[in-house]
Backbone as CSV, one residue per row, in Angstrom:
resi,resn,N_x,N_y,N_z,CA_x,CA_y,CA_z,C_x,C_y,C_z
1,MET,0.834,-1.060,-0.090,-0.059,-0.126,0.114,0.770,1.130,-0.110
2,GLN,0.475,2.134,-0.763,1.209,3.712,-0.897,0.500,4.779,-0.459
3,GLY,1.116,5.671,-0.146,0.400,6.813,0.242,-0.309,7.933,-0.770
4,TRP,-1.097,8.441,-0.340,-1.753,9.192,-1.522,-2.484,10.614,-0.990
5,GLN,-2.857,11.398,-1.827,-3.452,12.775,-1.521,-4.714,13.062,-2.474
6,LEU,-5.851,13.223,-1.897,-6.925,13.580,-2.935,-7.491,14.989,-2.430
7,ASP,-7.562,15.920,-3.484,-8.199,17.365,-3.245,-9.664,17.389,-3.595
8,CYS,-10.266,16.317,-3.652,-11.761,16.414,-3.917,-12.361,16.713,-2.731
9,THR,-13.457,17.596,-2.831,-14.224,17.761,-1.454,-15.648,17.182,-1.447
10,PHE,-15.650,16.386,-0.375,-17.088,15.489,-0.339,-18.037,16.335,0.439
11,SER,-19.225,15.911,0.207,-20.278,16.636,0.953,-21.637,15.574,0.859
12,ALA,-22.449,15.873,1.820,-23.617,14.998,1.879,-24.909,15.801,1.192
13,SER,-25.369,15.504,0.094,-26.474,16.405,-0.773,-27.873,15.979,-0.189
14,ASP,-28.088,15.041,0.862,-29.360,14.587,1.342,-29.035,13.534,2.402
15,ALA,-29.984,12.740,2.809,-29.972,11.737,3.761,-29.303,10.427,3.409
16,ASP,-29.128,10.230,1.851,-28.774,8.958,1.441,-27.848,9.171,0.218
17,THR,-27.206,10.326,0.177,-26.404,10.568,-0.916,-25.208,11.181,-0.457
18,VAL,-23.984,10.791,-1.078,-22.701,11.672,-0.859,-22.179,11.870,-2.173
19,VAL,-21.593,13.333,-2.266,-21.104,13.647,-3.497,-19.885,14.071,-3.323
20,TRP,-18.986,14.231,-4.483,-17.688,15.083,-4.354,-17.358,15.799,-5.665
21,THR,-16.625,16.639,-5.268,-16.016,17.556,-6.680,-14.961,17.015,-7.319
22,SER,-14.691,17.658,-8.593,-13.395,16.840,-9.218,-12.166,17.547,-8.498
23,GLY,-11.055,16.948,-8.748,-9.920,17.006,-8.236,-8.770,16.121,-8.548
24,ILE,-7.625,16.184,-7.875,-6.601,15.289,-8.378,-6.126,14.083,-7.281
25,LEU,-5.948,12.988,-7.724,-5.559,12.167,-6.765,-4.140,11.826,-7.066
26,GLU,-3.390,11.973,-5.926,-1.825,12.062,-6.343,-1.233,10.881,-5.520
27,LEU,-0.609,9.584,-6.048,-0.012,8.750,-5.176,1.503,9.202,-4.686
28,SER,1.933,8.337,-3.955,3.343,8.778,-3.402,4.502,8.500,-4.437
29,THR,4.109,8.047,-5.327,5.270,7.693,-6.268,5.249,9.148,-7.481
30,GLY,4.313,10.029,-7.208,4.237,10.992,-7.882,3.243,11.044,-9.252
31,THR,2.655,9.854,-9.383,1.528,9.602,-10.542,0.183,10.567,-10.022
32,THR,-0.347,11.010,-10.908,-1.525,11.647,-10.713,-2.676,11.300,-11.373
33,TYR,-3.949,11.488,-10.857,-5.329,11.207,-11.726,-6.096,12.143,-11.809
34,ASP,-6.638,12.552,-12.375,-7.705,14.008,-12.728,-8.979,13.314,-12.471
35,ILE,-9.765,13.404,-11.271,-10.856,12.581,-10.880,-12.014,13.560,-11.210
36,LEU,-13.036,12.966,-11.732,-14.436,13.692,-12.110,-15.240,13.991,-11.033
37,THR,-16.092,14.854,-11.298,-17.246,15.038,-10.106,-18.044,13.838,-10.079
38,GLY,-18.586,13.453,-8.858,-19.181,12.105,-8.727,-20.303,12.117,-7.517
39,THR,-20.845,10.935,-7.438,-22.005,10.774,-6.304,-22.282,9.277,-6.202
40,THR,-22.352,9.037,-4.866,-22.766,7.540,-4.482,-24.128,6.954,-4.888
41,GLY,-24.802,8.002,-5.439,-26.338,7.955,-5.687,-26.910,7.346,-4.292
42,ASN,-28.127,7.093,-4.368,-28.925,6.598,-3.207,-28.216,5.481,-2.508
43,ILE,-27.895,5.412,-1.295,-27.390,4.455,-0.534,-28.382,3.762,0.483
44,ILE,-28.365,2.548,0.808,-29.258,2.026,1.929,-28.406,1.490,3.275
45,GLY,-27.170,1.663,2.957,-26.252,1.112,4.124,-24.724,1.547,3.911
46,SER,-23.885,0.981,4.543,-22.438,1.300,4.366,-21.985,1.044,3.047
47,THR,-21.474,2.140,2.394,-20.901,2.219,1.110,-19.522,2.634,0.932
48,PHE,-18.783,1.895,0.309,-17.382,2.083,0.048,-17.221,2.722,-1.176
49,ILE,-16.524,3.864,-0.686,-15.829,4.958,-2.223,-14.384,4.380,-2.398
50,TYR,-14.237,4.076,-3.729,-12.856,3.863,-3.866,-12.431,3.940,-5.328
51,MET,-11.029,4.068,-5.541,-10.439,4.119,-6.759,-10.052,2.813,-7.308
52,ASP,-10.372,2.591,-8.471,-10.010,1.273,-9.249,-9.755,1.420,-10.461
53,LEU,-8.381,1.397,-10.649,-7.806,1.719,-11.877,-8.187,0.661,-13.088
54,ASN,-8.472,-0.538,-12.685,-9.016,-1.560,-13.700,-10.071,-1.026,-14.271
55,THR,-11.034,-0.031,-13.751,-12.320,0.337,-14.417,-12.257,1.579,-14.754
56,SER,-11.594,2.526,-13.962,-11.661,3.974,-14.655,-10.451,4.684,-13.855
57,THR,-9.864,5.281,-14.552,-8.666,6.229,-14.268,-9.255,7.652,-13.889
58,THR,-10.422,7.902,-13.974,-11.104,9.244,-13.920,-12.161,9.394,-12.834
59,GLU,-12.918,8.153,-12.515,-13.856,8.221,-11.721,-13.920,7.315,-10.410
60,LEU,-14.156,7.871,-9.405,-14.341,7.069,-8.014,-15.507,6.064,-8.330
61,GLN,-15.449,4.876,-7.705,-16.447,3.646,-7.870,-17.261,3.782,-6.259
62,SER,-18.229,3.132,-6.223,-19.009,3.116,-4.989,-19.856,1.790,-4.820
63,SER,-19.609,1.043,-3.756,-20.450,-0.185,-3.637,-20.723,-0.308,-1.915
64,ASP,-21.759,-1.463,-1.953,-22.167,-1.570,-0.740,-21.358,-2.955,-0.334
65,THR,-20.603,-3.391,-0.889,-19.440,-4.589,-0.529,-18.028,-4.282,-0.525
66,GLY,-17.615,-4.438,0.660,-16.193,-3.877,1.210,-15.182,-4.603,0.386
67,SER,-15.218,-5.852,0.100,-14.372,-6.432,-0.698,-14.027,-5.780,-2.060
68,ASP,-15.056,-5.189,-2.592,-14.951,-4.648,-3.841,-13.894,-3.397,-4.043
69,ALA,-13.635,-2.815,-2.724,-12.632,-1.769,-2.786,-11.251,-2.564,-2.494
70,VAL,-10.796,-3.696,-2.187,-9.838,-4.255,-2.018,-9.313,-4.891,-3.353
71,GLY,-8.012,-5.045,-3.440,-7.408,-5.688,-4.510,-6.182,-5.070,-5.470
72,MET,-5.672,-5.503,-6.476,-4.738,-4.734,-7.148,-5.300,-3.608,-7.809
73,ASN,-4.742,-2.509,-7.834,-4.953,-1.270,-8.326,-6.295,-0.718,-7.955
74,LYS,-6.426,-0.904,-6.577,-7.591,-0.506,-5.929,-7.263,0.401,-4.666
75,LEU,-7.838,1.297,-4.243,-7.729,2.261,-3.277,-8.911,2.834,-2.590
76,LEU,-9.014,2.381,-1.253,-10.292,2.653,-0.583,-9.996,4.158,-0.064
77,VAL,-10.994,4.877,-0.486,-10.967,6.416,-0.445,-11.818,6.726,0.892
78,ALA,-13.077,6.380,0.987,-13.802,6.947,1.844,-15.090,5.931,2.004
79,ILE,-15.551,5.854,3.143,-16.935,5.040,3.701,-18.077,6.139,3.974
80,ALA,-19.350,5.795,3.337,-20.255,6.464,3.649,-21.620,5.745,4.317
81,GLN,-22.427,6.556,4.873,-23.536,5.849,5.604,-24.866,6.890,5.421
82,PRO,-26.095,6.191,5.274,-27.150,7.070,5.218,-27.536,7.552,6.603
83,GLY,-28.344,8.643,6.674,-28.729,9.298,7.804,-30.132,9.546,8.064
84,ASP,-30.387,10.140,9.138,-31.959,10.956,9.224,-32.152,12.041,8.408
85,GLU,-31.198,13.022,8.378,-31.365,14.091,7.649,-30.155,14.149,6.714
86,LYS,-29.003,14.221,7.067,-27.864,14.057,6.115,-26.919,12.918,6.062
87,ALA,-26.430,12.324,5.237,-25.769,11.029,5.131,-24.420,11.384,5.756
88,SER,-23.900,10.478,6.358,-22.409,10.815,6.837,-21.425,10.077,6.126
89,PHE,-20.070,10.692,6.307,-18.998,10.052,5.684,-17.847,10.149,6.307
90,GLN,-16.575,9.438,6.085,-15.439,9.646,6.478,-14.319,9.285,5.318
91,VAL,-13.508,10.325,5.018,-12.718,10.127,3.827,-11.391,10.181,4.692
92,PHE,-10.365,8.942,3.927,-9.214,8.716,4.590,-7.870,9.333,4.389
93,GLY,-7.954,10.299,3.450,-6.971,11.089,3.129,-7.273,12.482,2.354
94,GLY,-6.318,13.203,2.223,-6.486,14.647,1.392,-7.569,15.404,2.412
95,LYS,-8.436,16.205,1.613,-9.147,17.169,2.340,-10.580,16.827,2.327
96,GLY,-10.930,15.578,2.091,-12.230,15.130,2.022,-12.866,15.417,3.405
97,GLY,-12.396,15.145,4.512,-12.929,15.460,5.883,-14.000,14.348,6.247
98,LEU,-14.634,14.707,7.390,-15.380,13.938,8.096,-16.700,14.674,8.411
99,LEU,-17.874,13.871,8.056,-19.326,14.343,8.371,-19.908,13.417,9.172
100,ILE,-20.373,13.462,10.386,-21.100,12.767,11.319,-22.348,13.334,11.573
101,GLY,-23.408,12.516,11.191,-24.706,12.898,11.321,-25.226,12.599,12.960
102,THR,-26.293,13.290,13.233,-26.902,13.044,14.780,-27.128,11.820,15.053
103,ASP,-27.657,10.943,14.122,-28.254,9.748,14.367,-26.817,8.641,14.590
104,GLN,-25.640,9.044,14.279,-24.508,8.277,14.508,-23.927,8.657,15.852
105,LEU,-24.518,9.415,16.637,-23.738,9.773,18.023,-24.620,8.895,18.861
106,ALA,-23.909,8.536,19.917,-24.209,7.777,21.032,-25.279,8.934,21.853
107,ALA,-26.354,8.338,22.472,-27.157,9.428,23.223,-26.218,10.018,24.226
108,ASN,-26.429,11.293,24.755,-25.948,12.102,25.858,-24.240,12.080,25.688
109,CYS,-23.522,11.677,24.374,-22.055,11.537,24.490,-21.339,13.103,24.217
110,ILE,-22.437,14.031,23.896,-21.899,15.529,23.778,-22.882,16.455,24.858
111,THR,-22.043,16.835,25.542,-22.558,17.718,26.694,-22.053,19.284,26.604
112,ALA,-22.564,20.177,27.406,-22.027,21.403,27.332,-20.627,21.356,27.399
113,ASN,-20.142,20.529,28.483,-18.819,20.398,28.762,-17.894,20.230,27.591
114,HIS,-18.405,19.857,26.588,-17.501,19.306,25.228,-17.434,20.593,24.237
115,ILE,-18.257,21.444,24.587,-18.510,22.503,23.517,-17.849,23.791,23.753
116,ARG,-16.827,24.425,23.315,-15.956,25.603,23.536,-16.845,26.738,23.644
117,ALA,-16.770,27.573,24.499,-17.670,28.801,24.756,-17.556,29.526,23.478
118,GLY,-18.781,30.130,22.825,-18.794,30.895,21.797,-18.407,30.347,20.470
119,LEU,-18.610,28.732,20.547,-17.994,28.314,19.332,-19.139,28.075,18.399
120,ILE,-20.413,28.031,18.794,-21.678,27.902,18.051,-22.475,29.160,18.219
121,ASN,-22.909,29.777,17.092,-23.640,30.869,16.785,-24.800,30.667,16.013
122,ALA,-25.387,31.732,15.940,-27.056,31.711,15.013,-26.688,31.175,13.624
123,ASP,-25.567,31.635,13.102,-25.269,31.477,11.748,-24.932,30.061,11.220
124,MET,-24.684,29.296,12.360,-24.373,27.997,12.090,-25.426,26.995,12.527
125,ILE,-26.672,27.398,12.706,-27.900,26.490,13.137,-28.881,26.964,11.975
126,ALA,-29.434,25.755,11.433,-30.350,26.098,10.332,-31.736,26.465,10.627
127,ALA,-32.395,27.214,10.052,-33.856,27.583,10.320,-34.682,26.365,10.789
128,GLY,-35.356,26.415,11.779,-36.070,25.360,12.296,-35.492,23.952,12.818
129,ALA,-34.007,24.167,12.827,-33.315,22.693,13.380,-33.781,22.551,14.737
130,ILE,-33.931,23.443,15.436,-34.142,23.600,16.990,-35.618,23.299,17.424
131,THR,-36.188,22.386,17.678,-37.605,22.605,18.141,-37.737,22.208,19.740
132,ALA,-39.011,22.413,20.309,-39.135,22.020,21.683,-38.642,20.400,22.013
133,THR,-38.979,19.735,21.092,-38.481,18.328,21.332,-36.916,18.079,21.425
134,HIS,-35.993,19.039,20.856,-34.761,18.983,20.732,-34.016,19.702,21.996
135,LEU,-34.907,20.624,22.818,-34.339,21.287,23.639,-34.435,21.279,25.167
136,SER,-33.507,20.983,25.899,-33.587,20.651,27.334,-32.449,21.378,28.011
137,VAL,-32.964,22.524,28.519,-31.452,23.264,29.089,-32.113,23.939,30.458
138,THR,-31.231,24.535,31.021,-31.495,25.075,32.434,-31.444,26.650,32.409
139,GLU,-30.899,26.979,31.258,-30.674,28.621,31.223,-30.503,28.989,29.689
140,LEU,-31.466,30.085,29.250,-31.270,30.585,27.899,-30.855,32.176,28.078
141,THR,-29.852,32.300,27.672,-29.258,33.844,27.854,-29.054,34.574,26.399
142,GLY,-29.402,35.933,26.521,-29.327,36.691,25.391,-29.987,36.377,24.031
143,ILE,-31.383,35.765,24.118,-31.946,35.451,22.921,-33.198,36.239,22.861
144,THR,-33.995,36.218,21.577,-35.238,36.605,21.683,-36.070,35.524,21.004
145,ILE,-37.165,35.414,21.763,-38.399,34.229,21.460,-39.473,34.927,21.164
146,THR,-40.123,34.360,19.856,-41.083,34.863,19.492,-42.285,34.065,19.065
147,ALA,-43.471,34.123,19.427,-44.603,33.287,19.271,-44.361,32.204,20.010
148,GLY,-45.458,31.346,19.893,-45.396,30.003,20.990,-46.278,30.158,22.206
149,THR,-46.174,29.372,23.206,-46.485,29.374,24.504,-45.642,29.260,25.648
150,PHE,-45.625,30.006,26.499,-44.482,29.864,27.752,-45.286,29.931,29.008
151,GLN,-45.136,28.877,29.849,-45.617,28.709,31.056,-44.745,28.296,32.141
152,THR,-44.948,28.856,33.400,-44.126,28.248,34.384,-44.687,26.758,34.845
153,ALA,-45.854,26.310,34.670,-45.990,25.254,35.251,-47.061,24.886,34.098
154,THR,-47.513,23.353,34.194,-48.341,22.705,33.076,-49.790,22.620,33.641
155,ALA,-49.930,22.908,34.912,-51.397,22.810,35.551,-51.380,23.673,36.978
156,ASN,-52.561,24.097,37.400,-52.926,24.725,38.699,-52.357,26.187,38.438
157,LYS,-51.660,26.690,39.602,-51.291,28.104,39.521,-50.095,28.309,38.629
158,ARG,-50.013,29.231,37.794,-49.015,29.435,37.045,-49.038,30.733,36.330
159,ILE,-47.951,31.244,35.413,-48.073,32.333,34.611,-48.105,31.808,33.246
160,LEU,-48.972,32.221,32.416,-49.075,31.755,30.854,-48.892,33.105,29.859
161,ILE,-47.787,32.813,29.154,-47.584,33.980,28.105,-47.785,33.252,26.621
162,ASN,-48.736,33.974,25.959,-48.653,33.819,24.235,-48.741,34.698,23.627
163,THR,-49.148,34.794,22.308,-49.472,35.965,21.457,-50.585,36.844,21.977
164,ASN,-51.295,36.569,22.638,-52.621,37.307,23.305,-51.933,38.266,24.329
165,GLY,-50.999,37.899,25.042,-50.489,38.354,26.290,-50.254,37.533,27.386
166,MET,-50.377,38.075,28.630,-50.103,37.226,29.602,-51.292,37.089,30.597
167,GLN,-51.506,35.657,31.271,-52.471,35.353,32.086,-51.621,34.970,33.395
168,LEU,-52.628,35.155,34.522,-52.317,34.520,35.717,-53.373,33.541,35.972
169,ARG,-52.943,32.256,35.736,-54.177,31.394,35.853,-53.960,30.416,37.209
170,VAL,-55.160,30.075,37.580,-55.214,29.242,38.824,-55.547,27.805,38.577
171,THR,-56.050,27.741,37.429,-56.371,26.060,37.047,-56.772,26.500,35.548
172,ASP,-57.293,24.977,34.750,-57.603,25.178,33.485,-58.962,25.550,33.306
173,ALA,-59.838,25.229,34.376,-61.376,25.818,34.244,-61.724,26.162,35.771
174,ILE,-62.615,27.039,35.953,-63.095,27.123,37.443,-64.584,26.881,37.759
175,GLY,-65.001,26.609,38.712,-66.160,26.540,39.099,-66.833,25.167,38.454
176,LEU,-68.299,24.925,38.719,-68.855,23.914,38.226,-70.485,24.302,38.048
177,TRP,-70.893,23.945,36.849,-72.349,23.890,36.693,-73.111,22.728,37.410
178,GLY,-73.515,22.774,38.670,-73.863,21.690,39.460,-72.592,20.600,39.543
179,ASP,-72.888,19.286,40.157,-71.899,18.536,40.451,-72.079,17.102,39.410
180,GLY,-73.202,17.148,38.761,-73.566,15.983,37.932,-74.176,15.218,38.639
181,GLY,-74.651,15.473,40.018,-75.566,14.555,40.879,-76.888,15.172,41.174
182,LEU,-76.558,16.487,41.619,-77.640,17.118,42.236,-78.538,17.758,40.987
183,TRP,-77.812,18.662,40.466,-78.237,19.411,39.210,-77.054,19.791,38.286
184,GLY,-77.499,20.022,37.277,-76.314,20.596,36.382,-75.782,19.145,35.851
185,ASP,-74.697,19.169,34.784,-73.901,18.042,34.185,-72.645,18.161,34.923
186,GLY,-72.121,19.094,35.821,-70.644,19.058,36.294,-69.735,19.750,35.335
187,THR,-70.193,20.407,34.390,-69.524,21.030,33.429,-68.543,22.234,33.825
188,LYS,-67.157,22.399,33.653,-66.599,23.437,34.250,-67.101,24.798,33.445
189,TYR,-67.059,25.929,34.007,-67.235,27.159,33.476,-65.858,28.317,33.956
190,GLY,-66.074,29.020,33.217,-64.844,30.110,33.491,-63.464,29.576,32.806
191,SER,-62.685,30.578,32.585,-61.480,30.350,31.851,-60.404,29.894,32.743
192,GLY,-60.326,29.971,34.120,-59.213,29.397,34.952,-58.189,30.382,35.016
193,ALA,-58.334,31.742,34.305,-57.630,32.759,34.409,-57.929,33.724,35.661
194,LEU,-56.849,34.069,36.344,-57.381,34.994,37.684,-57.258,36.437,37.361
195,ALA,-56.022,36.685,36.442,-56.022,37.988,35.796,-55.346,38.242,34.603
196,TYR,-55.528,39.071,33.900,-55.060,39.371,32.417,-54.075,40.731,32.557
197,ILE,-52.762,40.482,31.839,-51.881,41.577,31.831,-51.608,41.876,30.144
198,HIS,-51.877,43.153,29.856,-51.757,43.354,28.500,-52.071,42.546,27.527
199,HIS,-53.405,42.112,27.631,-54.080,41.215,27.021,-54.929,41.483,25.922
200,THR,-54.965,40.688,24.806,-55.932,41.136,23.826,-57.528,40.924,24.208
201,SER,-57.934,40.275,24.957,-59.057,40.118,25.731,-59.696,41.314,26.417
202,GLU,-58.722,42.290,26.984,-59.185,43.365,27.725,-58.599,44.627,27.296
203,ASP,-59.415,45.637,27.593,-58.871,47.052,27.051,-57.812,47.609,28.014
204,VAL,-57.865,47.328,29.292,-56.811,47.830,30.235,-55.549,47.249,30.352
205,PRO,-54.656,47.660,30.737,-53.364,46.969,30.933,-53.431,45.846,31.898
206,PHE,-54.161,46.091,33.054,-54.131,44.981,33.965,-55.756,44.645,34.547
207,PHE,-56.177,43.565,34.475,-57.511,43.231,34.666,-57.828,41.919,35.534
208,ILE,-58.221,42.288,36.820,-58.380,40.911,37.681,-60.133,40.338,37.002
209,SER,-59.886,38.962,36.754,-61.097,38.869,36.054,-61.898,37.574,37.090
210,ALA,-61.334,37.188,38.056,-61.988,36.405,38.873,-61.994,36.479,40.559
211,GLU,-62.873,36.280,41.402,-62.562,36.370,42.813,-62.197,34.991,43.382
212,GLN,-61.054,35.316,44.349,-60.558,34.260,45.135,-61.333,34.475,46.506
213,ILE,-61.725,33.459,47.116,-62.695,33.480,48.166,-61.733,33.612,49.368
214,GLY,-62.118,34.654,50.165,-61.546,34.900,51.493,-60.201,35.612,51.512
215,ILE,-59.796,36.317,50.222,-58.749,36.916,50.073,-58.995,38.100,49.130
216,GLY,-58.149,39.339,49.290,-58.519,40.515,48.500,-57.797,40.352,47.134
217,ASP,-57.902,41.313,46.293,-57.298,41.369,44.885,-55.881,41.832,44.934
218,PHE,-55.572,42.695,46.014,-54.236,43.225,45.623,-53.860,43.405,47.429
219,ARG,-52.607,43.297,47.549,-52.136,43.643,49.079,-50.899,44.597,48.896
220,PHE,-50.979,45.533,49.868,-49.977,46.732,49.716,-49.292,46.279,50.936
221,TYR,-47.864,47.106,51.017,-46.941,46.901,52.130,-47.643,48.007,52.983
222,PRO,-47.731,47.573,54.419,-48.450,48.474,55.421,-47.425,49.321,55.836
223,ARG,-47.121,50.627,55.309,-46.246,51.681,55.427,-46.595,52.432,56.951
224,THR,-45.561,53.030,57.511,-45.891,53.756,58.617,-45.675,55.434,58.132
225,SER,-45.074,55.453,56.928,-44.769,56.754,56.689,-44.880,56.826,54.993
226,ALA,-45.082,58.070,54.513,-45.366,58.260,52.910,-43.949,57.936,52.170
227,PRO,-43.971,57.354,51.103,-42.811,57.179,50.439,-42.263,58.847,49.998
228,THR,-40.813,58.821,49.852,-40.371,60.001,49.300,-39.848,59.758,47.804
229,GLY,-39.954,60.654,46.948,-39.522,60.684,45.447,-40.439,59.957,44.568
230,ALA,-41.822,59.955,44.991,-42.516,59.327,44.136,-42.944,60.158,42.826
231,ASP,-43.641,59.679,41.847,-44.044,60.196,41.044,-45.706,60.448,40.945
232,ALA,-46.373,61.147,40.194,-47.667,61.373,40.296,-48.485,60.193,39.759
233,GLY,-49.563,59.829,40.525,-50.137,58.698,40.367,-50.022,57.297,41.018
234,GLU,-48.780,57.436,41.737,-48.377,56.306,42.444,-49.289,56.134,43.827
235,VAL,-49.344,54.700,43.894,-50.366,54.506,45.065,-49.742,53.715,46.269
236,ALA,-49.941,53.735,47.514,-49.312,52.914,48.465,-50.317,52.971,49.741
237,CYS,-49.833,52.210,50.595,-50.629,52.000,51.701,-50.087,52.506,53.116
238,LYS,-50.506,53.452,53.693,-49.833,54.233,54.961,-50.943,54.240,56.062
239,ASP,-50.283,53.560,57.146,-51.284,53.310,58.337,-52.382,52.782,57.969
240,ASN,-52.392,51.785,57.115,-53.889,50.966,56.803,-54.664,52.061,55.997
241,ASP,-54.346,53.215,55.513,-55.001,54.015,54.526,-54.403,53.952,53.345
242,LEU,-55.295,53.972,52.307,-54.883,53.909,50.850,-54.515,55.403,50.296
243,ILE,-53.150,55.558,49.890,-53.043,56.916,49.532,-52.283,57.129,48.331
244,ILE,-52.379,58.161,47.435,-52.028,58.401,46.280,-51.501,59.800,46.055
245,PHE,-50.037,59.807,45.274,-49.547,60.996,45.041,-49.798,61.964,43.808
246,ASN,-50.190,62.985,44.037,-50.906,63.972,43.073,-49.918,64.728,42.288
247,GLY,-48.437,64.369,42.368,-47.524,65.091,41.901,-46.720,66.227,42.694
248,ALA,-47.486,66.674,44.192,-47.093,67.605,44.642,-46.993,66.936,46.324
249,SER,-48.053,66.180,46.528,-48.221,65.581,47.829,-48.998,64.339,47.817
250,TRP,-48.953,63.645,48.947,-49.652,62.210,49.130,-50.983,62.824,49.500
251,ALA,-51.912,62.237,49.133,-53.623,62.441,49.463,-54.117,61.110,49.942
252,THR,-55.065,61.118,50.908,-55.570,59.936,51.242,-56.944,59.699,50.489
253,VAL,-56.871,58.540,49.862,-58.272,58.262,49.028,-59.184,57.206,49.673
254,GLY,-58.733,56.666,50.716,-59.455,55.549,51.323,-59.034,55.456,52.974
255,HIS,-60.112,55.098,53.853,-59.701,55.091,55.203,-60.214,53.335,55.530
256,THR,-59.324,52.977,56.670,-59.703,51.719,56.879,-61.108,52.101,57.706
257,LEU,-61.895,50.903,58.087,-62.981,51.010,58.788,-62.763,51.059,60.175
258,ALA,-63.568,51.815,60.994,-63.192,52.020,62.623,-63.798,50.751,63.110
């Protein structure tokens, strides 16, 4: 076996095809061969890409039988495999390179500890390549997320944000029309939202849409003195009285009951 160099560039055109550009194959003896552009065609398993001088001096051959690439005047150049999205390949010499598909990697073999900081940026990620099913992280920093639904939990008390705005939810639906036994059919009524913030369903920026039995809608901190440096319209609670700043001073707008 003798050394060799090949300057063809290999790439995967789809999930089951590897292609290469034209180039020069040079043996250690100095003999060169002008190699034409080529392709494996559609492959279904391990495929061997090789030079066979007995067949052609300008075209690389491909076969799913390894022994076809072994013998007099033959040189194994690369091995290809079909993949889920792109075929993978390994070229054994020259600048052909290595392409490994995600389906060729063992589960959990690449973690954050294996990726150099700043190595992956948005330009390297194809549009739509990352979906919710591919994402499992503890922190996202410095990104803009548009559309979709985001919530702090999947049920019960939670904050829900979507394209309509923000909801403070207590459940999926509240109340019952009867219990299914005495009267009514037990159907849930109400949206399950306690309040809406900047939501398309309401004109005001903040709206409390449901009652919580036994507690108030707002709770202010019980101050013993009025705040300083306030702006007009600010509201606070002082000595259990509701006060509002009118731009010059604080005025009482509501007293506690005696």
